[in-house]
N, C-alpha and C positions, 0 to 999 in steps of 0.2 A: 775382887773379893771372892776367893775360893776358900771354903772351910775344909781343913784337912781331916781325913778319916770319917768314919760313919758318925752320924749325929743321932741322938736318941729321939724317940717319937714325941716326947713332950718338951722338946727344946724351946726355950723362951723366944719370943719374937719371930716365930716361923713365918708368919705372913709378911712382916717387914723385910725379912731376909729374902724371901721370894720376890717381893716387889723390887728390892734393890738389885738383886741378881738379874732379873728380867730386864730392868731398865738399862743396866750396863750392857747386856747382850744386844738389846734392841739398838742401842747407840753404836756399838762396835760393828755389828754385822747386819743390821736391819731387822725389822719386825718379821717379815716373811721367812727369812732364813733361820730364825731362831726357833728351836723346838722346846717343848716342855721338859724333856729329859736333860737338855743342856741347862735350862734354868735351874732345875732341881740339883743337878750336879754342882753347878756354881754355888748354890746356896747351901750345899751339904745336907740336903733333905731328900725325901723320896717323892716319886711322882704321885703316889697316893696322897701325901701331905699336900702337894700342890692342889689337887682336885678337892681336897676338903675345904680349901680357901677360895678357889676360883673355878668357875664353870669352864673357862678356856683362857688362853693367853691374852685375849683382848680385855678380859675383866680385870687384869692387873692394873689397867688404867681407869676403869669405869666403876669399880667398887659396887657392883650390883645396883640395888635401889636405895643406897644409903642416903643420898641427897634428897630424893623425893620423899622418903620416909621422914627425914628431918623436917622438910618443908610442911608435910602433913601435920606433924606434931606441933610445929610452930603455930600454924593456923588454928589448930584445935585448942591449944593451951593459952593462947594470948588473951588478955582481957577483952571482953566483948566490945567495950567502948573505944578501943584503940583504933585510930585511923588506919585503914588498910595500907595506904602508901607508906606510912611510918613503920608499920609492921614489916612490910616487905623490905624496906631499906635496912631495918634492924637485922632481918634475916640474912641479907647479903653480907652485912658487916660481920655477923657471927660466923658465916661460912668462911669468910676471908681470914678471920682470926684463927679458926680451927684448922684450915686446910692449906692456906697460902702464905700468910705472914711468916717471915723468917725462913721460907723454903723456896725462894724465888728461882734459884739456879736449878733445883730439882724439877720444879714446875715447868720451867723453860725447856728442859731436856725432854720432859714428857710431852709437852705441846709440839715440840719439833718432830718427835717420832709420830705423833698422831697426824700432824699435817702432811707428813711425807708418805703416809700409807692410806690408800683409798678405803680399805675395809675399816680402818680406825676412824677416818673422817665420817663415814656412814654411821658408825656406831655412836660417834659424838653427836651427830644430828639427831639420832634416835633418842639419846639421853636428854637432849633439849626438849624434844616433843614429850617425853615422859614427865619432865618437870612441869611443863605447861598443863598436862593432863591432871596433875595433882593440884596445882595452884588454882586453876579455874573453878573446879567444884568447891574447893576450900573457901574461896572468896565468896562464892554464891551462898554457901552455908553461913557465912558471917553477915549476910544481908546485902552484899554488893549486887547491883543489878546485872543482868547477863552481859550487856555490852561493856560495862565497866569492868566486870570480872575478866572478860576476854582480853580487853586492852591491858589491864594491869598484869595479868599472867604473862602475856606475850612480851610486854615491855620489860618486866623483871628479868626474864630469861635473856632477852637481848642485852640488857644492862650487865648481867652476869658475864656474858661472853665478850662483849665489847670492853667491859671493865678489865677482864682478865688480859686481853691482848694489850690494852693500854698500860696496865700495871707492869706487864713483862717488858714493854718497850721503853719505859721511863728510865732515864740515866741513873736515878737514885731511887732505891726502894722506899716506898711509903706504905702506910696501912692500906690494904686492899679495900676496906670499907670507905676510906677517904676517896678513893678513885671511883667507886660505884656511886657514892653520894654526889660527886661532881658530875657523873653521867646523868643521874636523875635531874640535877639542877639544870643541865643543858637541855634536857627533854621537856622538863616541866618548870618553866620559869615562874617566879611568884606572880600571883594575880595582882593586877594593878589596884592601887588604893582607890576607894570610892571617891567621887568628886565632892 
């Protein structure tokens, strides 16, 4: 996907074009061998435009703090009486619907590039930690005890990542939220009925 000729500053979907061009180049020649000028040339945009959207080429995959911000809003705006586990399960279902469902091949290519590059795997681990650091105090603010908040925050991030790997490996695509719900059920089986 190369765009012929110069493209104006306010061209629509500049961010999406940069993301697509970067992913193509990362798959073709590897993350380390790809430069920002190559990405912008392929997208038909300027290097300046790239840096308006991304701090560096790693951020093409990690989208700044978009997911932690969304998690913070979800925790702050949810009804106060909503069970924390139900809230977190709903949040993962929402993330899946917005970011994964219907895009499995693109998500798979992105994960393959991330897993092949040590710097990207390190950044991926950092993003997991960032999400825990948002969920834990958000749960505390909703009245969850410290141990419960820690366990729920860590478990939710594990379910997100294990669910993603499971979703990508399944032979037939299903809703990402169905996969994460199944992960939660395996971890947290229903309580036995009272005698």
